[in-house]
C-alpha positions, 0 to 999 in steps of 0.5 A, spaced: 584 233 471 587 234 463 590 227 464 587 220 463 585 217 469 587 208 469 582 204 469 586 197 471 591 197 477 595 193 470 596 199 467 602 202 465 602 208 468 600 205 474 607 203 475 611 208 479 605 208 484 605 200 484 612 199 486 611 204 491 605 201 494 608 195 494 614 197 498 611 201 504 605 197 505 607 193 511 600 188 510 602 187 503 603 178 502 608 180 496 604 175 492 606 176 484 600 176 481 595 180 486 596 187 486 598 192 494 592 193 497 593 200 497 594 200 489 587 198 488 585 203 494 588 209 490 586 207 484 578 207 486 580 214 489 582 216 483 576 213 479 570 216 484 573 223 485 576 221 492 582 225 491 582 233 490 589 235 491 590 243 491 595 242 485 593 241 477 596 237 473 598 242 468 601 246 473 606 239 474 608 239 467 610 246 466 614 246 473 620 246 469 625 245 475 622 239 476 621 236 470 627 237 468 630 233 473 625 227 472 627 227 465 634 227 466 634 221 471 630 218 464 623 217 470 617 217 465 613 224 468 606 221 466 608 214 472 611 219 475 605 224 476 600 218 479 606 216 484 606 223 487 598 223 486 599 217 490 604 220 496 600 226 496 594 221 498 598 217 502 600 223 505 593 226 507 590 220 510 596 219 515 596 226 517 590 229 516 584 226 521 588 220 523 587 216 530 593 217 535 594 210 535 600 210 539 597 209 545 593 202 547 586 202 550 588 199 556 595 204 556 589 210 557 585 206 563 592 206 567 594 213 566 587 215 568 587 211 573 593 213 576 592 220 574 586 221 577 588 216 584 594 222 585 589 228 583 584 227 587 581 234 586 582 233 579 577 236 573 574 233 568 574 237 561 571 237 555 572 242 549 573 241 541 579 246 542 586 243 544 588 249 548 582 249 553 580 256 552 575 257 557 570 260 552 570 253 549 570 248 554 565 245 559 569 243 566 567 240 572 569 236 578 563 234 580 564 227 586 558 224 582 562 225 575 569 223 577 566 217 581 562 215 575 569 216 571 572 212 576 568 206 576 568 206 568 576 205 568 575 200 574 570 196 570 573 196 563 581 195 566 579 188 570 576 185 563 584 185 562 586 179 566 593 180 565 595 185 560 595 185 552 602 182 550 598 184 543 598 192 541 589 193 541 585 199 539 579 202 539 577 200 532 569 203 527 566 209 529 570 210 536 576 210 533 573 215 527 571 220 532 579 220 536 583 224 531 588 229 530 591 232 523 600 232 524 602 239 524 605 242 516 612 240 518 611 233 520 607 232 513 613 234 510 618 229 512 612 224 511 612 226 504 619 226 504 620 220 506 614 216 502 620 220 496 625 217 499 623 210 499 620 211 491 626 214 489 630 208 492 625 203 489 626 205 483 633 205 483 635 213 482 643 213 481 647 219 485 648 224 479 652 229 479 651 235 474 657 235 468 660 241 467 655 247 464 649 243 466 644 247 470 639 241 472 640 239 479 641 232 481 640 232 488 634 228 489 633 231 496 632 238 492 627 234 487 622 232 494 624 240 497 621 242 490 616 237 490 614 239 497 613 246 495 610 245 489 604 241 494 603 247 497 605 244 503 609 251 505 610 257 502 617 257 504 620 259 496 627 257 499 624 250 499 625 250 491 632 254 492 636 248 496 635 242 501 638 247 507 630 247 510 627 242 509 634 238 512 632 243 518 625 240 518 628 233 518 633 234 524 627 236 529 621 232 526 625 225 522 624 221 528 616 221 528 614 214 528 607 215 522 606 208 524 603 210 530 597 213 525 591 209 524 588 212 517 582 212 515 584 208 507 590 206 507 590 201 513 595 196 515 601 201 517 607 204 513 615 202 513 618 208 513 626 209 513 629 212 519 632 218 517 
């Protein structure tokens, strides 16, 4: 890979990643002598080769626009590299094949019950295609099957003497089976928000270029260039100015990423709202 992977969470190279993990992991208890669980998971994933980004450390170091900005902010490039890997890994975990937890099992059961009561001629579809193309789906309106579904829904709802006060979701194998991936634009938003927290955590000031300087001190443009570097977009305008990223944020910036149940970085995110 062209770089030495830290062997311990306390290694100097892990500093930026550790600080970010402490800020964004809701489940971290903040004990001084105990690292965020996400730091340990990230370190373990690096050491067992589970993180395979579509970019290389050498390419990162050769990206003059990004490196010059980092150095102008007096950031350690090696520490930033590992923070970048951490952010990329979290983005993948929350953005690719994560369970949608915006609705609980109880909520879904109520919706099915209500729909079937109001649509007696409903069809049941089985498909692995979100567009439900006819060649990729199985459909039935069999009275026997639909009646069994009604009985199942009523039986499961009967297990709740009253609506649950806490948000409870199916865990384990069932959860892993019901997954979806976010679109590229939403992944861009998530990566931007994670870098935004990192910049705030590292206390980056709002700097302006002095007369004659060509370096960009725009933190949003830096994030935009990193998003392009990480191949979340092929739009080269992301490397020139931040207008394209601003457009994405305007449309998708309010997405609640904490409604996701990833497989690795569990516990929830704390992210600022745009």
